[in-house]
C-alpha positions as CSV (number, residue, x, y, z in Angstrom):
1,M,-8.4,-20.4,-107.5
2,Q,-9.3,-22.9,-104.9
3,S,-8.4,-25.8,-107.3
4,K,-4.7,-24.7,-107.0
5,L,-4.9,-24.6,-103.2
6,I,-6.3,-27.9,-102.1
7,V,-6.0,-31.6,-102.7
8,T,-9.0,-33.7,-101.5
9,I,-8.0,-36.9,-99.9
10,I,-9.8,-40.1,-98.7
11,L,-8.6,-41.8,-95.6
12,L,-8.8,-45.6,-95.9
13,L,-7.4,-48.2,-93.5
14,G,-4.6,-49.0,-95.9
15,G,-3.3,-45.4,-96.1
16,I,-4.0,-42.1,-97.8
17,F,-5.3,-42.2,-101.3
18,L,-5.5,-39.0,-103.4
19,L,-8.3,-38.0,-105.7
20,P,-7.4,-36.6,-109.1
21,V,-6.3,-33.0,-109.0
22,S,-5.1,-30.3,-111.4
23,A,-1.5,-30.2,-112.5
24,G,-1.3,-26.8,-110.8
25,A,-2.1,-28.3,-107.4
26,Q,0.4,-31.1,-107.9
27,D,3.1,-28.6,-108.8
28,H,2.7,-26.9,-105.5
29,V,1.8,-29.7,-103.1
30,R,4.4,-32.2,-102.0
31,I,2.4,-35.4,-101.4
32,R,3.6,-37.9,-98.9
33,N,2.8,-41.6,-99.3
34,H,2.9,-43.9,-96.3
35,A,4.8,-46.6,-98.2
36,A,7.6,-44.2,-98.8
37,S,8.5,-43.3,-95.3
38,A,7.5,-44.7,-91.9
39,P,8.7,-44.2,-88.3
40,G,11.5,-46.5,-87.2
41,S,9.4,-47.8,-84.2
42,V,5.7,-48.4,-83.9
43,P,4.0,-47.6,-80.6
44,E,3.3,-50.9,-78.8
45,H,-0.5,-50.5,-78.4
46,T,-0.9,-49.8,-82.2
47,Q,0.2,-53.3,-83.1
48,Q,-2.0,-56.3,-83.6
49,G,-3.4,-57.8,-80.4
50,P,-6.2,-57.6,-77.9
51,T,-7.8,-54.2,-77.8
52,A,-8.1,-52.2,-74.5
53,T,-11.4,-50.6,-75.6
54,P,-14.6,-52.2,-74.4
55,H,-16.2,-51.8,-77.8
56,P,-15.1,-52.7,-81.4
57,P,-13.0,-49.8,-82.7
58,T,-14.5,-47.6,-85.4
59,P,-12.8,-47.4,-88.8
60,G,-11.5,-44.0,-87.8
61,E,-10.1,-45.3,-84.5
62,K,-8.5,-48.2,-86.3
63,Y,-6.8,-46.0,-88.9
64,F,-5.6,-43.1,-86.8
65,S,-5.0,-45.1,-83.6
66,D,-5.2,-43.7,-80.1
67,V,-1.5,-43.0,-79.3
68,E,-1.1,-40.8,-76.2
69,L,0.0,-37.2,-76.8
70,I,0.4,-34.3,-74.4
71,N,-1.0,-30.8,-75.0
72,Q,0.5,-27.4,-74.0
73,D,-1.2,-27.6,-70.6
74,G,0.4,-31.0,-69.8
75,Q,-2.9,-32.9,-70.3
76,K,-2.6,-36.4,-71.8
77,L,-4.8,-36.8,-74.9
78,R,-5.6,-39.8,-77.2
79,F,-5.0,-38.9,-80.8
80,Y,-8.2,-40.2,-82.2
81,S,-10.6,-40.2,-79.3
82,D,-9.7,-36.8,-77.8
83,V,-8.2,-34.8,-80.7
84,L,-10.0,-35.9,-83.9
85,K,-13.2,-37.8,-83.1
86,D,-16.4,-35.9,-84.0
87,K,-14.5,-32.7,-84.8
88,V,-13.6,-30.5,-87.6
89,V,-9.8,-30.0,-87.3
90,I,-7.2,-27.9,-89.0
91,V,-3.9,-29.9,-88.4
92,S,-0.4,-28.6,-89.0
93,N,3.1,-29.5,-87.9
94,F,5.9,-27.3,-86.7
95,F,8.7,-27.0,-84.1
96,T,9.3,-24.2,-81.7
97,T,12.9,-23.5,-82.7
98,C,12.0,-23.3,-86.4
99,T,12.7,-19.7,-87.6
100,S,11.9,-20.1,-91.3
101,V,8.4,-21.3,-92.3
102,C,6.9,-22.0,-88.9
103,P,6.3,-18.4,-87.8
104,P,4.5,-17.3,-91.0
105,L,2.5,-20.6,-91.0
106,N,1.4,-20.1,-87.4
107,R,0.6,-16.4,-88.1
108,N,-1.7,-17.8,-90.8
109,L,-3.3,-20.1,-88.3
110,E,-3.7,-17.1,-85.9
111,K,-5.6,-15.3,-88.6
112,I,-7.8,-18.5,-89.1
113,Q,-8.4,-18.3,-85.3
114,E,-9.5,-14.7,-85.6
115,A,-11.8,-15.5,-88.5
116,L,-13.4,-18.3,-86.6
117,G,-14.0,-16.1,-83.6
118,E,-16.3,-17.7,-81.0
119,R,-16.6,-20.8,-83.3
120,L,-13.1,-21.9,-82.4
121,G,-13.4,-24.9,-80.1
122,K,-16.9,-25.5,-81.2
123,D,-17.2,-25.6,-85.0
124,A,-13.5,-26.2,-85.6
125,F,-10.3,-26.9,-83.7
126,I,-6.7,-26.0,-84.7
127,V,-4.2,-28.7,-83.9
128,S,-0.5,-28.0,-84.2
129,I,1.8,-31.1,-83.7
130,S,5.5,-30.7,-82.9
131,V,7.9,-32.6,-85.2
132,D,10.6,-32.1,-82.4
133,P,8.9,-33.6,-79.3
134,E,12.1,-34.2,-77.5
135,T,12.8,-30.5,-77.4
136,D,9.2,-29.2,-77.4
137,T,8.0,-29.9,-73.8
138,P,4.5,-28.8,-72.8
139,L,6.1,-25.7,-71.2
140,R,7.8,-24.7,-74.4
141,L,4.5,-25.3,-76.3
142,K,2.7,-23.1,-73.8
143,E,5.2,-20.3,-74.3
144,Y,5.0,-20.7,-78.1
145,A,1.2,-20.7,-78.1
146,R,1.3,-17.3,-76.3
147,R,3.3,-15.8,-79.2
148,F,0.4,-16.4,-81.5
149,H,-2.3,-15.6,-78.9
150,A,-3.7,-19.1,-79.0
151,R,-7.1,-19.4,-77.4
152,P,-9.0,-22.5,-76.2
153,G,-9.6,-24.6,-79.2
154,W,-6.1,-24.3,-80.6
155,I,-4.2,-27.3,-79.3
156,F,-0.4,-27.7,-79.4
157,L,0.8,-31.3,-79.1
158,T,4.0,-33.1,-78.1
159,G,4.7,-36.5,-76.3
160,K,6.8,-39.5,-76.6
161,K,8.7,-39.4,-79.9
162,E,7.4,-42.7,-81.2
163,N,3.8,-41.6,-80.4
164,V,4.2,-38.2,-82.1
165,D,5.9,-39.8,-85.1
166,W,3.0,-42.3,-85.4
167,A,0.3,-39.6,-85.3
168,L,2.2,-37.6,-88.0
169,Y,2.6,-40.8,-90.1
170,K,-1.1,-41.4,-90.0
171,I,-1.9,-38.0,-91.4
172,G,0.9,-38.3,-94.0
173,Q,3.2,-35.8,-92.3
174,Y,5.9,-37.9,-90.8
175,V,9.5,-36.9,-91.6
176,E,12.8,-38.3,-90.3
177,K,14.4,-34.8,-90.0
178,K,12.5,-32.0,-88.4
179,D,13.8,-29.5,-91.0
180,D,12.1,-31.5,-93.7
181,H,8.6,-31.0,-92.2
182,S,5.8,-30.0,-94.5
183,T,3.8,-26.7,-94.5
184,I,0.7,-28.6,-95.7
185,V,-2.3,-28.2,-93.5
186,I,-4.8,-31.0,-93.1
187,I,-8.4,-29.9,-92.8
188,G,-10.8,-32.6,-91.9
189,N,-14.4,-33.2,-90.9
190,E,-14.0,-36.4,-89.0
191,P,-17.7,-37.4,-88.6
192,K,-18.3,-36.8,-92.3
193,G,-15.1,-38.5,-93.5
194,L,-14.1,-35.4,-95.5
195,W,-10.4,-34.5,-95.5
196,K,-8.5,-32.0,-97.5
197,K,-4.9,-30.8,-97.9
198,A,-4.2,-27.1,-98.2
199,L,-1.1,-25.0,-98.6
200,G,-0.4,-23.6,-95.1
201,M,1.4,-20.6,-96.6
202,A,-1.6,-19.6,-98.8
203,K,-3.5,-16.4,-98.2
204,P,-5.5,-16.7,-94.9
205,D,-8.8,-15.8,-96.7
206,E,-8.2,-18.7,-99.2
207,L,-7.4,-21.1,-96.3
208,M,-10.5,-19.9,-94.5
209,K,-12.7,-20.7,-97.6
210,V,-11.4,-24.3,-97.4
211,V,-12.1,-24.5,-93.7
212,E,-15.7,-23.2,-94.2
213,D,-16.3,-25.7,-97.0
214,V,-15.1,-28.6,-94.7
215,I,-17.3,-27.3,-91.9
216,K,-20.2,-27.4,-94.3
217,N,-19.1,-30.8,-95.6
218,Q,-18.6,-29.6,-99.1
């Protein structure tokens, strides 16, 4: 049942707040609270001070921040403005040398890609963030993306460690040790403010139901 697969979340400026869920969902989903674990260093431009943007930042921009990340093609992307803003996103974390949960998790995402078909990169984007950015260079990400036949619309991200850690922290996925990374997938409709957590190792058709619900803002 879908109630055992997802946890609906609300993103507020102070952190991630969870809506009530069934005991079954809590048994299977390891929830991360921002207060429990935070990166050791905060990217300089996320701290209080004059903003570089010519307009007042939106609540989403304030919350997620615009730390600079790099995709598998070597392009610099701002986390909120380029990756999340005005998009439906399916966000996961992994690292390229992971041989346990990462391959099956990314095979699931490959099946989500297949199910989306031509809608990938239009109706929804897949975003995979490395928890080992010092090892996972854009070239390594490019090679890894080929293993799962990633098409345009599936973005693999790395960058300066402090920036990657901050982006992961903002979606509740930061870990101090890469082997402790979560297999939870964040599925969000940024313009509608709808965000859900799903089990990345669930059956692909169940994951796809959540994706479709988020696309439809349900």
